[in-house]
C-alpha positions, 0 to 999 in steps of 0.5 A: 501504540495508537490506532493509526500506528497499529493499522499502518503496521498491519498494512505493512505486514499484509504487504510484506506477506505477499510473495515477491512484493519487494521492499515495503516501508511504512512511510515514504522514503526520501534521500538526498541523492538518487542512488540512496533512494534507489537502495531503499527500494531494491529487492533481489537486484531490482528496484521494486518496493512500496510505501504506505501513507495515510492521506485522510481521516474522517471521524463521525459520531453514530447514535449512542455516542459511538465514534467511527474513524475511517482512515484513507491509505495510499499504497504506492509501488514501483518496479523497474521496467524491463521489456525483455521480461514483460515487466508490465505483466509481472507488475500487474500480477503483483498488484492483483496478489496484493488485492487478493491478500487484502480481500482474504483478510478484511479486518487486517488480523482483527486490527480494524473493524473492516476494509469495506466502506460503503461500496468500496471493498479492499484495495482500489487501484487508482493509477498504474503506469510508467514513471521516472523514479530516482532516475529509473524508468519504472512501473508505478501504481497508486493503490487506495485502502479504507479502514474503519475502527470504532472508538 
């Protein structure tokens, strides 16, 4: 398994370990029709799920011929909006639980050297707000994570 696959699997496993996170996919799921797409993200009778995508890689060479690779990951999540149960607050709490899970394990179980790159530590919230996803009004969040490995 390559570093990329191993890191992706560790990120997915970390997400799956978060209580009530919903469905988690190691890649962005697609479907030809909306009901099938919704089904990929349903958990406990509610559209709620996440996918992980590598959006960048930067490789540098430090002294003595040591190579360092930093992967930039995007973690995108959706949860069906339900004003009656104050779903925005539930979704924000879920995002904070994800942040806490990654903060508690900076090396993803020893898979990476660190998730602290420069001043960024762990999960960064890039965007959060309502969207239409597969015909369903949802909360959505785009999270970012950097991981560093020495080659």
